[in-house]
C-alpha positions as CSV (number, residue, x, y, z in Angstrom):
1,M,106.6,146.1,35.0
2,K,107.3,142.2,35.5
3,N,103.5,142.5,37.3
4,R,101.8,144.0,34.4
5,T,103.6,140.4,32.4
6,K,101.9,137.9,34.4
7,L,98.3,139.8,34.2
8,P,97.5,138.5,30.9
9,N,98.7,135.0,32.0
10,I,96.5,135.3,35.0
11,Y,93.3,136.1,33.3
12,L,94.1,133.5,31.3
13,G,94.0,131.0,33.7
14,I,90.8,132.3,35.9
15,I,89.6,132.0,32.3
16,L,90.4,128.2,31.5
17,F,89.2,127.1,35.6
18,V,86.3,128.6,35.3
19,I,85.0,127.2,31.8
20,Y,87.1,124.0,32.2
21,L,86.6,123.4,36.2
22,P,82.5,122.1,35.3
23,I,83.6,119.6,32.7
24,V,85.9,118.0,34.8
25,L,83.7,117.9,37.6
26,V,81.3,116.0,35.2
27,V,83.7,113.4,34.6
28,V,84.8,113.1,38.1
29,Y,81.0,112.3,39.2
30,S,80.9,109.7,36.5
31,F,82.4,107.3,38.2
32,N,81.0,108.4,42.2
33,E,79.1,105.5,43.8
34,S,76.1,107.9,45.5
35,K,73.2,108.7,43.9
36,I,74.0,111.8,44.7
37,S,76.2,114.1,42.0
38,S,77.6,116.7,44.8
39,V,78.6,114.0,47.5
40,W,81.7,111.5,46.5
41,G,80.6,108.6,48.1
42,G,83.5,106.5,46.3
43,F,85.3,105.3,43.1
44,S,83.3,103.2,40.8
45,L,81.6,102.1,37.3
46,R,78.2,101.3,38.3
47,W,76.3,104.2,36.3
48,Y,78.5,103.4,33.7
49,E,76.6,99.8,33.7
50,T,73.1,101.5,33.9
51,L,73.6,103.3,30.9
52,F,74.5,99.9,28.6
53,R,71.5,99.0,29.8
54,D,68.9,102.1,29.5
55,K,67.6,101.3,26.2
56,D,65.6,104.4,25.3
57,M,69.4,106.2,25.6
58,F,70.7,103.3,23.1
59,E,67.8,104.5,20.6
60,A,68.4,108.0,20.9
61,L,72.2,107.4,20.1
62,V,70.9,105.4,16.9
63,N,69.3,108.5,15.9
64,S,71.8,110.5,16.8
65,I,74.4,108.6,14.9
66,V,72.1,108.3,11.6
67,L,71.3,111.6,11.6
68,G,74.6,113.0,11.6
69,L,76.1,110.1,9.4
70,S,73.6,111.7,7.4
71,S,73.0,115.3,7.7
72,S,77.5,114.7,7.4
73,L,76.6,113.0,4.2
74,A,74.3,114.9,2.5
75,A,76.3,118.4,3.4
76,A,79.3,116.4,1.8
77,I,78.0,115.6,-1.6
78,I,76.1,119.3,-1.9
79,G,79.2,121.4,0.0
80,T,81.3,119.5,-2.0
81,L,79.8,121.2,-5.6
82,G,79.2,124.2,-4.6
83,A,82.9,124.6,-3.7
84,V,84.3,123.1,-6.8
85,G,80.9,125.1,-8.8
86,F,82.0,128.2,-7.4
87,T,85.5,128.2,-7.8
88,K,84.4,128.3,-12.4
89,I,82.3,131.2,-11.7
90,T,83.7,135.2,-12.4
91,A,79.7,136.8,-11.9
92,R,79.7,140.3,-10.0
93,T,77.4,138.5,-7.5
94,K,79.6,135.6,-6.6
95,N,80.8,137.4,-3.2
96,V,76.7,138.0,-2.4
97,V,75.8,134.3,-3.1
98,E,79.0,132.6,-1.4
99,Y,78.0,135.6,1.6
100,I,74.4,134.0,1.7
101,S,75.6,130.5,1.7
102,M,77.5,131.0,4.5
103,L,74.4,132.3,6.9
104,P,73.4,129.2,8.5
105,M,76.8,129.5,10.4
106,M,76.3,132.0,11.4
107,T,73.2,132.8,12.1
108,P,72.3,131.9,15.9
109,E,70.7,128.0,16.6
110,I,67.2,128.9,17.3
111,I,66.2,131.0,14.9
112,L,67.4,128.8,12.2
113,G,65.3,126.4,14.5
114,M,62.3,128.9,14.3
115,V,62.9,129.3,10.7
116,F,62.8,125.2,10.3
117,M,59.6,124.3,12.0
118,A,57.9,127.2,9.6
119,F,59.6,125.6,6.4
120,F,58.9,122.4,7.7
121,S,55.0,123.5,8.2
122,L,54.2,125.6,5.1
123,L,55.3,122.6,3.3
124,G,52.9,120.7,5.6
125,L,56.2,117.6,5.6
126,P,55.4,115.2,9.7
127,F,58.5,116.1,12.0
128,G,61.1,114.1,12.0
129,M,63.6,112.2,10.5
130,T,63.3,113.1,7.5
131,T,62.7,117.4,8.5
132,L,66.0,116.3,11.3
133,I,68.0,115.7,8.5
134,I,67.3,118.7,6.2
135,G,68.0,120.9,9.6
136,H,71.0,119.1,10.2
137,T,72.2,119.2,6.7
138,A,71.2,122.9,6.1
139,F,73.5,124.5,9.3
140,C,76.6,121.5,8.0
141,I,77.3,122.6,4.3
142,P,78.7,125.8,4.8
143,Y,81.8,123.7,7.3
144,I,82.4,121.3,4.1
145,Y,82.0,123.9,1.9
146,M,84.8,126.4,3.8
147,L,87.0,123.3,4.2
148,V,86.8,122.4,0.1
149,K,87.3,125.9,-0.9
150,A,90.3,126.5,0.9
151,R,91.6,123.4,-0.3
152,L,90.8,124.3,-4.2
153,V,92.3,127.6,-3.5
154,G,95.5,126.0,-2.6
155,M,95.6,123.7,-5.5
156,D,97.8,123.4,-8.8
157,K,95.8,124.5,-11.4
158,S,98.2,123.4,-13.5
159,L,97.2,119.6,-12.5
160,P,93.6,120.2,-13.8
161,E,94.6,122.5,-17.1
162,A,96.9,119.4,-18.1
163,A,94.2,117.0,-17.8
164,R,92.2,119.0,-19.7
165,D,94.8,119.5,-23.0
166,L,95.5,115.8,-22.7
167,G,92.1,115.8,-23.5
168,A,89.9,114.3,-20.6
169,S,86.5,115.7,-19.6
170,E,85.6,118.1,-17.4
171,T,83.9,114.9,-15.4
172,R,86.8,112.8,-16.0
173,V,89.3,115.8,-14.8
174,F,87.0,115.9,-11.5
175,F,87.0,112.2,-10.5
176,D,90.9,112.1,-11.6
177,I,92.6,114.4,-10.4
178,T,90.5,117.3,-8.6
179,L,88.5,114.3,-6.2
180,P,91.6,113.1,-4.8
181,L,93.3,115.8,-4.2
182,I,90.2,117.8,-1.8
183,A,89.0,114.1,-0.3
184,P,91.7,115.1,2.6
185,A,89.3,118.4,2.8
186,I,86.4,116.7,2.7
187,A,86.6,114.0,5.0
188,S,87.6,116.6,8.1
189,G,84.4,119.0,6.7
190,M,82.4,116.2,7.4
191,L,84.3,114.7,10.5
192,L,83.1,118.1,12.2
193,S,79.8,118.4,10.3
194,F,79.2,114.9,12.4
195,A,80.0,116.4,15.2
196,M,78.2,119.5,15.0
197,S,75.2,117.4,13.9
198,F,75.6,114.8,17.1
199,D,76.1,117.7,19.6
200,D,73.6,120.0,18.5
201,V,70.2,120.4,20.6
202,I,68.6,123.7,19.5
203,I,67.1,122.8,16.2
204,S,66.1,119.8,16.8
205,L,64.1,120.8,19.4
206,F,62.3,122.4,16.8
207,V,62.1,119.8,14.0
208,T,61.7,116.7,15.4
209,G,58.6,114.6,15.2
210,V,56.9,113.1,18.7
211,N,58.3,110.0,18.1
212,V,62.3,110.8,17.1
213,N,64.1,111.5,20.1
214,T,68.0,112.0,19.8
215,L,70.8,111.8,22.0
216,P,70.9,115.7,23.1
217,I,67.4,116.0,23.2
218,K,66.3,112.9,25.4
219,V,70.0,114.2,28.0
220,Y,68.0,117.9,28.0
221,T,64.9,116.2,28.5
222,S,66.5,114.1,32.1
223,L,68.1,117.0,32.6
224,K,64.7,118.9,33.7
225,T,65.1,116.0,36.4
226,G,67.9,116.8,37.8
227,V,71.5,115.8,36.9
228,T,72.0,112.5,37.6
229,P,75.2,110.3,37.9
230,E,74.1,107.7,35.0
231,I,73.8,111.8,33.1
232,N,77.6,112.0,33.9
233,A,78.3,109.9,32.1
234,L,76.6,109.7,29.0
235,C,78.1,113.4,29.7
236,T,81.5,111.2,30.1
237,L,81.2,109.1,27.0
238,M,80.0,112.2,24.4
239,L,83.1,114.5,25.4
240,A,85.6,111.9,24.5
241,F,84.2,110.9,21.2
242,T,83.4,114.5,20.1
243,I,87.3,115.0,21.2
244,L,88.3,112.2,19.0
245,V,86.1,113.4,16.2
246,V,87.1,116.7,16.5
247,T,91.2,115.4,16.9
248,V,90.6,113.2,13.6
249,S,88.9,116.0,11.9
250,A,92.1,118.0,12.8
251,L,94.9,116.3,12.2
252,L,93.3,115.2,8.2
253,G,93.2,119.3,7.6
254,R,96.6,118.5,9.2
255,K,97.6,116.6,6.2
256,K,95.3,118.2,3.4
257,S,97.4,121.9,3.8
């Protein structure tokens, strides 16, 4: 009987080991003195110094930050307005429309990338930062919508009703009552959207232009020539940044609830 109770723990340990061991190795070997990633040559920060002197990497980093901020901000505006609007709709097709609005989050990224590429080609849009922002905004909207909708469902309905009874307009109620109450959910959704946009590779490969490089694409193309310690250092920094963003998002989510 005791052996049966240990089996789930053993299974969980094996799964965690398989998942996190490669991540740990990437972090450890980013501090490796040797040029060969698989051979430990001693502790060193030389690859972080090399990374910080790489102008192409920093240009890709700036593009990723601009892309993440732009797409998360646009998704926050559209997702918030959509969530607030859907709470006031009583039509029978409401559930169908809500389900369709969540499709970008459930659709495989490779399909989304091909759809965006075909759509932008049909419109004649030049591929570059504009198409990247539109594509990333589209798949970030559901994350904002989901969090804001959850906050609106749990919000005290008597507060906006009392404001309207006192003569406040719908616009005044939204900016003075609703928006401050859902602000933590919006901030949490924006941070999550920024992390998703910052780490995206597949969709970006389909909609980027020849003159625009994002950090994940730069890493992906660099991996074709082999994993270097500089890439390990970059991946370590990206991992740390993503963990920080997701942690802040989770803390804001707790504050929201």
